[in-house]
C-alpha positions as CSV (number, residue, x, y, z in Angstrom):
1,M,-43.1,-16.8,75.9
2,Y,-46.6,-17.7,77.1
3,A,-46.9,-15.2,79.9
4,P,-48.4,-12.4,77.8
5,L,-50.9,-14.4,76.2
6,L,-52.0,-15.8,80.0
7,F,-52.1,-12.3,81.3
8,H,-54.3,-11.4,78.3
9,E,-56.6,-14.2,78.7
10,F,-56.7,-13.9,82.5
11,S,-57.6,-10.2,82.2
12,H,-60.7,-11.0,80.6
13,Y,-62.1,-12.3,84.0
14,F,-61.6,-8.8,85.3
15,I,-62.4,-6.5,82.3
16,N,-65.4,-8.4,80.7
17,P,-67.5,-8.0,84.0
18,L,-66.7,-4.4,84.1
19,T,-67.9,-3.7,80.5
20,E,-71.1,-5.4,81.4
21,K,-71.5,-3.7,84.7
22,Y,-71.0,-0.1,83.4
23,N,-72.5,-0.8,80.0
24,L,-71.1,2.7,78.9
25,I,-70.9,2.1,75.2
26,K,-74.0,0.6,74.0
27,E,-73.9,-2.0,71.1
28,D,-75.7,0.2,68.7
29,D,-73.1,3.0,69.6
30,P,-71.0,4.2,66.3
31,I,-67.8,4.5,68.2
32,F,-66.4,1.7,66.4
33,A,-68.1,1.9,63.1
34,N,-65.0,2.7,61.2
35,I,-63.0,-0.3,62.5
36,F,-66.2,-2.8,62.7
37,E,-65.4,-4.6,59.7
38,K,-61.7,-5.0,60.8
39,M,-62.7,-6.1,64.3
40,E,-65.3,-8.6,62.9
41,S,-62.6,-10.2,60.8
42,L,-60.7,-11.0,63.9
43,A,-64.2,-12.4,65.6
44,Y,-64.7,-9.2,67.6
45,G,-68.4,-8.7,66.2
46,C,-69.9,-6.4,68.8
47,N,-68.9,-3.2,70.7
48,S,-68.6,-4.9,74.1
49,T,-66.0,-7.4,72.7
50,I,-64.2,-4.7,70.7
51,I,-63.9,-2.7,74.0
52,N,-62.6,-5.6,76.1
53,E,-60.0,-6.4,73.5
54,H,-58.8,-2.8,73.4
55,I,-58.5,-2.7,77.2
56,I,-57.2,-5.9,77.6
57,R,-54.4,-5.5,74.8
58,A,-53.6,-2.2,76.3
59,L,-53.2,-3.7,79.8
60,T,-51.1,-6.7,78.2
61,I,-48.7,-4.0,76.6
62,R,-48.4,-2.1,79.9
63,W,-47.7,-5.4,82.0
64,R,-45.1,-6.3,79.4
65,S,-43.5,-2.7,79.4
66,N,-43.3,-3.0,83.2
67,V,-41.8,-6.4,83.2
68,I,-39.5,-6.2,80.0
69,R,-38.5,-2.6,80.2
70,N,-37.9,-2.4,76.7
71,E,-39.2,0.7,74.8
72,Q,-38.3,-0.6,71.3
73,A,-40.5,-3.7,72.1
74,T,-43.4,-1.7,73.6
75,N,-43.5,0.6,70.7
76,K,-43.7,-2.3,68.4
77,A,-46.5,-3.8,70.3
78,I,-48.4,-0.7,70.0
79,S,-47.9,-0.4,66.4
80,R,-48.9,-4.1,65.8
81,E,-52.3,-3.3,67.8
82,K,-52.8,-0.3,65.8
83,D,-52.2,-2.0,62.5
84,L,-54.8,-4.8,63.6
85,G,-57.5,-1.9,64.0
86,F,-57.2,-1.2,67.7
87,I,-57.3,2.7,67.2
88,Y,-57.8,3.6,70.8
89,I,-55.0,1.8,72.1
90,E,-52.6,4.7,72.9
91,N,-55.5,6.4,74.6
92,I,-56.2,3.6,76.8
93,L,-52.5,3.1,77.5
94,N,-52.4,6.9,78.5
95,S,-55.2,6.3,80.7
96,L,-53.7,3.3,82.4
97,I,-50.4,5.2,83.2
98,I,-52.7,7.7,85.0
99,Y,-54.3,4.9,86.8
100,E,-50.9,3.4,87.7
101,N,-49.7,6.7,89.0
102,N,-52.9,7.5,91.2
103,R,-53.5,4.3,92.9
104,D,-54.3,6.1,96.1
105,K,-57.3,7.6,94.2
106,Y,-58.0,4.6,92.2
107,P,-57.5,1.5,94.2
108,N,-58.7,-0.9,91.6
109,I,-59.6,-1.0,88.0
110,D,-63.2,-1.1,88.7
111,V,-63.0,2.5,90.1
112,F,-61.0,3.7,87.2
113,Y,-63.0,1.9,84.3
114,P,-65.5,4.6,83.7
115,I,-62.4,7.0,83.2
116,I,-61.1,4.7,80.4
117,I,-64.3,4.8,78.7
118,E,-64.7,8.5,79.0
119,N,-61.5,9.1,77.6
120,I,-62.2,7.0,74.6
121,V,-65.5,8.7,74.1
122,S,-63.9,12.1,74.2
123,E,-61.3,10.9,71.7
124,Y,-64.2,9.7,69.4
125,E,-66.0,12.9,69.7
126,Q,-62.9,15.1,69.0
127,K,-62.4,13.0,65.8
128,K,-65.9,13.2,64.8
129,N,-65.9,17.0,65.4
130,I,-62.8,17.3,63.3
131,N,-64.3,15.2,60.6
132,S,-67.5,17.2,60.5
133,S,-65.5,20.5,60.4
134,N,-63.5,19.3,57.6
135,A,-66.4,18.1,55.5
136,L,-68.0,21.8,55.8
137,T,-64.9,23.5,54.4
């Protein structure tokens, strides 16, 4: 019952320093602009905290998925996170599956962290371009 919460909180010990180390999403980056108010209402008022929570929530879902092996529960957890405003959760989950399947290439999360961020930024850019194209038509 408490294991997911403990896993989540313990993950901050690993992820938060990586966010600080790489600093790939700056605090003034608009990547979270469309969810900022929602995140702020959850006490996540800066980009670094928002990215940490996205990644850690995805890690927690992957951990639970690997332990419980209940697809319905996993899908429910993903849906819950998306409802809370964690719009990149599926992107990060897909990245984590790549990480898990390529541990010989990525021996630890430190090595893989920039790829997670690259994938998020790529999704953001794609959505931004689609929205720009739609605005022109």
